[in-house]
C-alpha positions in Angstrom: -43.0 200.3 -43.4 -40.7 200.4 -46.5 -40.6 203.4 -48.9 -42.5 201.5 -51.7 -45.2 200.6 -49.2 -45.5 204.2 -47.9 -45.8 205.5 -51.5 -48.3 202.8 -52.4 -50.3 203.5 -49.3 -50.4 207.2 -50.1 -51.4 206.5 -53.7 -54.1 204.0 -52.8 -55.6 206.3 -50.1 -55.6 209.2 -52.6 -57.3 207.1 -55.2 -59.8 205.9 -52.7 -60.7 209.4 -51.7 -61.2 210.3 -55.4 -63.2 207.2 -56.1 -65.2 207.1 -52.8 -64.3 203.5 -52.3 -62.3 201.2 -50.0 -58.7 200.2 -50.7 -59.7 196.7 -51.5 -61.8 197.9 -54.5 -58.6 199.1 -56.2 -56.5 196.0 -55.8 -57.6 194.3 -59.2 -56.3 197.4 -61.1 -52.9 197.6 -59.5 -49.8 195.9 -61.0 -49.6 192.3 -60.1 -46.5 192.5 -57.8 -47.8 195.6 -56.0 -51.2 194.1 -55.6 -49.7 190.9 -54.1 -47.6 192.9 -51.6 -50.4 195.4 -50.8 -52.9 192.5 -50.1 -50.7 191.6 -47.2 -51.1 195.1 -45.9 -54.8 195.3 -46.6 -56.1 195.2 -43.0 -53.8 198.2 -42.3 -55.1 200.0 -45.4 -58.7 199.3 -44.5 -58.2 200.5 -40.9 -56.3 203.6 -42.2 -59.2 204.3 -44.6 -61.7 203.9 -41.8 -59.9 206.6 -39.8 -59.3 208.8 -42.8 -61.5 211.3 -44.6 -65.1 210.9 -45.4 -66.0 209.8 -48.9 -66.1 212.4 -51.7 -69.4 214.2 -51.7 -70.3 213.4 -48.1 -70.7 215.8 -45.3 -72.5 215.7 -42.0 -75.3 217.6 -43.5 -75.8 215.1 -46.4 -78.9 213.0 -46.7 -77.2 209.6 -46.6 -77.4 207.3 -43.6 -75.0 205.0 -41.9 -75.7 201.3 -41.9 -74.7 198.6 -39.4 -74.8 195.0 -40.5 -74.1 191.8 -38.6 -72.0 188.8 -39.5 -71.5 185.5 -37.7 -68.3 183.8 -36.9 -67.4 180.9 -39.2 -67.3 177.5 -37.7 -63.8 177.2 -39.2 -61.4 180.1 -39.4 -61.5 180.2 -43.2 -65.1 179.3 -43.6 -67.6 181.1 -45.9 -68.9 184.5 -44.7 -72.2 184.1 -42.8 -74.3 187.2 -43.1 -77.5 187.9 -41.2 -80.7 188.0 -43.4 -80.3 191.8 -43.7 -76.6 191.4 -44.5 -77.4 188.9 -47.3 -80.0 191.2 -48.8 -77.6 194.2 -48.8 -74.8 192.1 -50.3 -77.2 191.1 -53.2 -78.1 194.8 -53.6 -74.5 195.7 -54.2 -73.9 192.7 -56.4 -71.8 190.7 -54.0 -69.2 193.5 -53.4 -69.6 193.4 -49.6 -68.8 189.7 -49.4 -65.9 190.2 -51.8 -64.4 193.0 -49.7 -64.7 191.1 -46.5 -62.9 188.1 -48.0 -59.8 190.1 -48.9 -59.9 192.7 -46.0 -58.1 190.9 -43.3 -58.9 187.8 -41.2 -62.5 186.6 -40.5 -64.4 189.1 -38.3 -64.4 188.1 -34.6 -67.0 188.9 -32.0 -67.2 192.6 -31.3 -64.8 193.6 -34.1 -65.7 195.7 -37.1 -64.9 196.6 -40.7 -66.0 199.8 -42.2 -66.6 200.4 -46.0 -67.4 203.5 -47.9 -69.1 204.1 -51.2 -70.8 200.7 -51.6 -74.3 202.2 -52.0 -75.5 205.8 -52.6 -78.1 205.6 -49.7 -75.5 204.5 -47.2 -72.2 206.4 -47.6 -70.7 204.3 -44.8 -71.4 200.7 -43.9 -70.0 199.1 -40.7 -70.0 195.3 -40.5 -69.9 194.0 -36.9 -69.0 190.6 -35.6 -71.8 188.8 -33.7 -69.9 185.7 -32.6 -71.5 182.3 -33.1 -74.8 181.9 -34.8 -77.7 180.7 -32.6 -75.8 181.4 -29.4 -78.2 180.9 -26.5 -78.2 181.0 -22.7 -74.7 180.5 -21.3 -75.3 178.7 -18.0 -71.8 179.5 -16.8 -72.2 183.2 -17.4 -75.9 183.3 -16.4 -77.0 185.4 -19.4 -78.2 185.0 -23.0 -74.9 185.1 -24.9 -76.5 185.8 -28.3 -78.4 188.9 -27.0 -75.3 190.2 -25.3 -73.2 189.7 -28.4 -75.7 191.7 -30.4 -75.9 194.5 -27.9 -72.1 194.9 -27.8 -71.6 194.6 -31.6 -74.3 197.0 -32.5 -73.1 199.6 -30.0 -69.6 199.7 -31.4 -70.9 199.9 -34.9 -73.2 202.8 -34.1 -70.4 204.7 -32.4 -68.2 204.4 -35.5 -71.0 206.0 -37.5 -71.3 208.7 -34.9 -67.6 209.4 -35.2 -68.2 210.2 -38.9 -71.0 212.7 -37.9 -73.6 210.9 -39.9 -76.9 212.0 -38.3 -78.8 208.7 -38.8 -77.9 205.0 -38.7 -80.0 202.1 -39.8 -79.3 198.9 -37.7 -79.6 195.3 -38.8 -82.0 193.5 -36.3 -79.4 190.7 -36.3 -82.1 188.2 -35.5 -83.1 189.9 -32.3 -84.4 193.5 -32.9 -84.9 194.2 -29.2 -81.3 193.4 -28.3 -80.1 195.4 -31.4 -82.2 198.4 -30.4 -80.9 198.2 -26.8 -77.3 198.1 -28.1 -77.8 201.0 -30.4 -79.6 203.4 -28.0 -77.4 202.5 -24.9 -74.2 202.6 -26.9 -74.9 206.1 -28.4 -75.9 207.7 -25.1 -73.4 210.1 -23.4 -74.0 212.8 -20.8 -72.7 216.0 -22.3 -75.5 218.4 -21.1 -73.1 220.9 -19.7 -70.4 220.9 -22.4 -70.3 223.5 -25.2 -68.8 221.0 -27.6 -71.2 218.1 -27.9 -71.0 214.9 -29.8 -73.4 214.8 -32.8 -76.8 213.4 -32.1 -77.3 210.2 -34.1 -80.7 208.6 -34.5 -80.8 204.8 -34.7 -83.5 203.2 -36.9 -84.4 199.7 -37.7 -83.1 198.5 -41.1 -86.2 197.0 -42.6 -89.6 196.6 -41.1 -90.0 192.9 -40.1 -89.3 193.3 -36.4 -90.6 196.8 -35.7 -92.5 195.9 -32.5 -89.5 194.2 -30.9 -87.3 197.2 -32.0 -89.6 199.7 -30.4 -89.7 197.6 -27.2 -85.9 197.6 -27.1 -85.7 201.4 -27.6 -88.1 201.9 -24.6 -86.0 199.5 -22.4 -82.8 201.4 -23.4 -84.3 204.8 -23.0 -85.4 203.8 -19.5 -81.9 202.9 -18.5 -80.6 206.1 -20.2 -82.9 208.1 -18.0 -81.4 206.6 -14.9 -77.9 207.2 -16.3 -78.8 210.8 -16.9 -80.1 211.3 -13.4 -77.1 209.6 -11.8 -74.5 211.3 -13.9 -75.8 214.9 -13.4 -74.1 217.0 -10.8 -75.6 217.1 -7.4 -76.3 220.8 -7.6 -78.4 220.1 -10.8 -80.3 217.1 -9.4 -81.3 218.1 -5.8 -84.2 216.2 -4.2 -86.9 218.6 -5.5 -85.3 218.8 -9.0 -85.2 215.0 -9.1 -88.9 214.8 -8.3 -89.8 217.5 -10.8 -87.9 215.7 -13.5 -89.7 212.4 -12.9 -93.0 214.2 -12.7 -92.4 215.8 -16.1 -91.5 212.4 -17.6 -94.8 210.9 -16.4 -97.1 213.9 -17.1 -98.4 212.5 -20.4 -99.7 209.3 -18.9 -103.3 209.5 -17.7 -103.0 206.3 -15.5 -100.1 207.7 -13.5 -100.3 209.9 -10.4 -97.3 211.5 -8.8 -97.2 212.9 -5.3 -94.3 215.1 -4.2 -94.5 214.9 -0.4 -92.8 217.7 1.5 -90.9 217.6 4.8 -94.1 218.4 6.8 -95.8 215.2 5.4 -92.7 213.2 6.2 -92.9 214.4 9.8 -96.6 213.5 10.1 -95.7 210.0 8.9 -93.2 209.8 11.8 -90.3 208.9 9.5 -87.7 209.8 12.1 -84.9 207.7 10.6 -85.3 209.5 7.2 -85.5 212.9 8.8 -82.4 212.3 10.9 -80.3 212.0 7.7 -81.9 214.9 5.9 -81.5 217.5 8.7 -77.8 218.0 8.1 -78.5 219.6 4.6 -79.9 222.9 3.6 -81.7 221.0 0.8 -85.2 220.0 2.0 -86.1 216.3 1.9 -88.8 215.1 -0.5 -90.7 211.8 -0.4 -91.7 211.0 -4.0 -94.6 208.6 -4.4 -95.7 207.3 -7.9 -98.9 205.3 -8.6 -99.0 203.6 -12.0 -102.4 201.9 -12.5 -101.9 199.6 -15.5 -103.8 196.6 -14.1 -107.3 195.6 -15.1 -108.5 196.7 -11.6 -107.0 199.6 -9.7 -107.6 197.6 -6.5 -105.3 194.8 -7.6 -102.3 194.3 -5.3 -99.4 196.4 -6.7 -95.7 195.7 -7.1 -94.1 198.2 -4.8 -90.6 199.5 -5.8 -88.6 201.4 -3.2 -85.4 203.3 -4.1 -82.8 205.0 -2.0 -82.6 208.6 -3.0 -79.5 210.3 -1.5 -78.8 212.9 -4.1 -75.4 213.6 -2.6 -73.7 211.5 0.1 -70.8 213.2 1.9 -71.0 210.6 4.7 -72.3 213.3 7.1 -70.2 213.7 10.3 -68.6 210.3 9.5 -67.1 212.1 6.5 -66.0 210.2 3.4 -62.5 210.7 2.0 -62.5 213.5 -0.6 -61.0 211.3 -3.3 -63.9 210.0 -5.4 -66.5 211.7 -3.3 -67.9 213.4 -6.5 -69.2 210.0 -7.5 -71.6 210.1 -4.6 -73.9 212.3 -6.7 -75.1 208.9 -7.9 -76.0 207.6 -4.5 -79.6 208.1 -5.6 -79.2 205.3 -8.1 -81.8 203.2 -6.4 -84.4 206.0 -6.8 -83.2 206.7 -10.3 -83.6 203.1 -11.5 -87.0 202.4 -9.9 -88.5 205.7 -11.2 -87.0 205.0 -14.7 -88.4 201.5 -14.6 -91.9 202.9 -13.8 -91.6 205.5 -16.7 -90.7 202.6 -19.0 -93.5 200.4 -17.7 -96.0 203.2 -18.4 -94.6 203.6 -21.9 -95.0 199.9 -22.5 -98.5 200.0 -21.0 -97.7 196.9 -18.8 -100.9 195.4 -17.4 -100.1 195.6 -13.6 -100.2 198.2 -10.9 -96.9 199.6 -9.6 -96.2 202.0 -6.8 -92.8 203.7 -6.6 -91.5 205.2 -3.3 -88.3 207.3 -3.3 -87.1 209.1 -0.1 -84.9 211.9 -1.4 -82.4 214.0 0.6 -78.7 214.8 1.0 -76.4 213.5 3.6 -74.3 216.4 4.7 -72.3 217.5 7.8 -73.4 220.5 9.7 -74.4 221.8 13.2 -77.8 220.1 12.7 -76.5 216.8 11.4 -76.8 213.5 13.3 -73.8 212.6 15.4 -72.3 209.1 15.8 -74.1 207.5 18.8 -77.4 209.4 18.3 -80.5 207.3 18.6 -83.5 207.9 16.2 -86.9 206.3 16.0 -88.2 204.7 12.8 -91.8 204.7 11.5 -92.6 201.3 13.0 -91.4 202.5 16.5 -88.0 200.7 16.5 -85.1 202.7 17.8 -81.8 202.8 15.9 -78.4 203.7 17.2 -76.6 205.6 14.5 -73.0 204.4 15.0 -71.9 205.6 11.6 -73.6 208.5 9.8 -72.2 207.2 6.5 -74.5 204.1 6.8 -77.4 206.4 6.1 -79.2 204.7 3.1 -80.6 202.0 5.4 -82.2 204.7 7.5 -84.1 206.1 4.5 -85.1 202.7 3.4 -86.3 201.6 6.9 -89.0 204.2 6.9 -89.9 203.8 3.3 -90.2 200.0 3.7 -92.6 200.5 6.7 -94.7 202.8 4.5 -94.6 200.3 1.6 -96.5 197.8 3.8 -99.6 200.1 3.8 -100.4 199.1 0.1 -101.2 195.4 0.4 -98.3 194.8 -1.9 -98.0 191.7 -4.1 -94.2 192.1 -3.7 -91.9 194.7 -2.3 -88.5 195.3 -4.0 -86.1 197.9 -2.8 -83.0 199.1 -4.7 -80.1 200.9 -3.3 -76.4 201.7 -3.8 -76.1 200.6 -0.2 -72.7 199.2 0.7 -69.1 199.3 -0.5 -69.0 195.7 0.7 -71.2 194.7 -2.1 -68.7 196.2 -4.6 -66.0 194.2 -2.9 -68.0 191.0 -3.0 -69.3 191.0 -6.6 -67.7 194.0 -8.3 -69.6 195.2 -11.4 -70.6 191.7 -12.6 -74.0 191.5 -10.9 -76.4 193.1 -8.5 -76.6 191.4 -5.1 -80.1 190.2 -4.2 -81.2 189.4 -0.6 -84.7 188.0 -0.5 -87.1 186.0 1.7 -89.0 184.7 -1.4 -87.8 182.0 -3.8 -90.7 183.0 -6.1 -89.5 186.5 -6.2 -85.9 185.4 -6.7 -86.8 183.2 -9.6 -88.5 186.0 -11.5 -85.6 188.4 -10.9 -83.0 185.8 -11.9 -84.8 184.8 -15.1 -85.3 188.4 -16.1 -81.6 189.2 -15.6 -80.6 186.4 -18.0 -82.6 188.0 -20.8 -81.4 191.6 -20.1 -77.7 190.6 -19.5 -77.8 192.9 -16.4 -77.3 190.0 -14.0 -78.3 189.4 -10.3 -76.8 187.1 -7.8 -78.5 185.8 -4.6 -76.9 186.6 -1.3 -77.6 185.2 2.2 -80.1 186.5 4.8 -78.9 184.4 7.6 -79.9 184.9 11.3 -76.1 185.1 11.8 -76.2 188.6 10.4 -79.3 189.7 12.2 -77.7 189.1 15.6 -74.9 191.5 14.6 -77.3 194.5 14.2 -79.7 193.6 17.1 -77.0 193.3 19.7 -76.9 197.1 20.4 -76.2 198.8 23.8 -78.5 201.8 23.4 -81.3 200.9 21.0 -83.2 198.1 19.3 -80.8 198.2 16.4 -77.4 199.5 15.3 -77.1 200.8 11.8 -73.8 198.9 11.4 -72.8 195.3 12.3 -71.0 194.9 15.6 -68.0 193.3 13.7 -67.6 196.5 11.7 -66.8 195.7 8.0 -67.2 191.9 8.2 -70.1 190.9 5.9 -71.1 194.5 5.5 -73.6 194.0 2.7 -75.2 191.1 4.6 -75.6 193.0 7.9 -77.1 195.9 6.0 -79.7 193.6 4.4 -80.3 192.0 7.9 -81.0 195.5 9.2 -83.6 196.2 6.5 -85.2 192.9 7.2 -86.2 194.2 10.6 -88.6 196.6 8.9 -90.2 194.0 6.6 -93.2 191.7 7.4 -94.2 191.0 3.8 -93.6 187.4 2.6 -92.3 188.5 -0.8 -89.5 191.1 -0.4 -86.2 191.6 -2.1 -83.4 194.0 -1.4 -81.1 194.8 -4.4 -77.7 196.2 -3.5 -76.4 198.0 -6.6 -73.2 199.6 -5.2 -71.0 197.5 -7.4 -72.9 198.2 -10.6 -73.3 202.0 -10.0 -70.8 203.0 -12.6 -69.1 201.6 -15.7 -65.5 201.8 -16.7 -65.2 199.4 -19.6 -66.8 196.3 -18.2 -70.1 196.5 -20.1 -69.0 197.2 -23.7 -72.3 198.8 -24.8 -72.2 201.4 -22.0 -69.8 204.3 -22.2 -67.7 205.2 -19.1 -69.8 206.8 -16.4 -72.9 206.1 -14.4 -74.5 202.9 -15.5 -78.2 203.1 -14.7 -78.2 199.5 -13.7 -80.3 197.4 -13.2 -83.2 199.4 -14.8 -83.8 197.0 -17.7 -83.9 194.0 -15.3 -86.5 195.7 -13.2 -88.6 196.5 -16.3 -88.3 192.9 -17.5 -89.2 191.7 -14.0 -92.3 193.8 -14.0 -93.3 192.5 -17.4 -92.9 188.9 -16.3 -94.9 189.6 -13.1 -97.7 191.1 -15.2 -97.9 187.8 -17.1 -97.6 185.5 -14.0 -101.1 184.0 -13.7 -100.1 182.0 -10.6 -99.8 185.1 -8.5 -97.3 184.6 -5.7 -97.7 180.8 -5.2 
């Protein structure tokens, strides 16, 4: 940048700090030549101001709020600014200044991009305008999600984070035409696990701007808080979330609901249930196993057939005697992601008071190597009497689920859905784009798929061919092997085929969430870390099931 521009920039920034305004506000008062030259640099000035000092008179303890407003992409690059209803109202409140600033502060705002302005209104020291993409964007059949909802979640999340960076304790959020999606974006986007750090990011409370869609906003907050609960449980270190501590945390979350009963089953109960497969995994660890059982009675009749959710709860997976490589093993604290998501979904269902009965089953233990641990080649007996040859102790999740699925059949279930971070092969197959679903029920698949379109947390159907079943039943020492005879070939499919051997229900689905366990930067409204997916899809699925008057036909 030339000397005159550096001097002008310094002068403009100083003047802005004194006047508590954005650089664009001062352009009309600059000499004509300087204004013309500076206008070309305006995007840089605005971005510098956004990263610069807070407006005069503002501190993190001040009473002002941040404000996030949405704006749609123009049909033409130089079309007129298209605010949301809330954006239009705010622009009228500030006599058109917001529209004027946007018109001179760089190119039209694209999807997911932002502009920040200070000093426009005394109640809102900082205003972030976020790009929502095309107006009235609906379901994208190629992407298998509702594009408009995803755009809102992503845009609101980035806007709220910018307010958080300014240490403003409260942000009001434009509903952007879909208050539930906006609430989800705000609450998911602001969440970060920093429980064990001395220096924490400031807590920011997100509120609805206006009151027209308060019910939808509240629903979105509950959906997002449910996923954040799963993220919290998955992210916490394994020495903080042991099997008993996991159960106690969920029990505490559900304590206030009179229609929920929680049973924390000890090792002695597990033994009486003849869950030999589950116990064979748990015996290698000093941490005692727990079988967590949750009964949510939201239906009109407590005897109505429940939705049964089963979640793999390995609170740390070292691989056992078939030890995993040390690199990345710390992430195996989240191998209880199945249990975390199904329990969080039930907490959310209770908060929403969904009118159906749900039972949650979570076998909880660690998979550790020791003198008591299972050895490759050992044979164990599951609850239904089938014997299993444990050829790889790192294929332990299916052993927990085998016994839990057998137990799930004792409840006359309307449907059984199990969730597990089960196989690395699923990560290879789908990556983090979607959860793999193996199911024997088109009715069940339809509900899961349609739910995922709305939540943006997608699912993809995988095969349950007899081809894979033969690979786990062809076993020299037992009824089944816990790995396919062709080793890694079709690993996610052979794991599902193994589970199918413990299912007699006509409506069952297995969700393999290994690929969606964590987030790097793929989902823009989730920070890096454990993702808590697909909690919101499970909640939406339960909500749809509660409204399905056709039962399971």
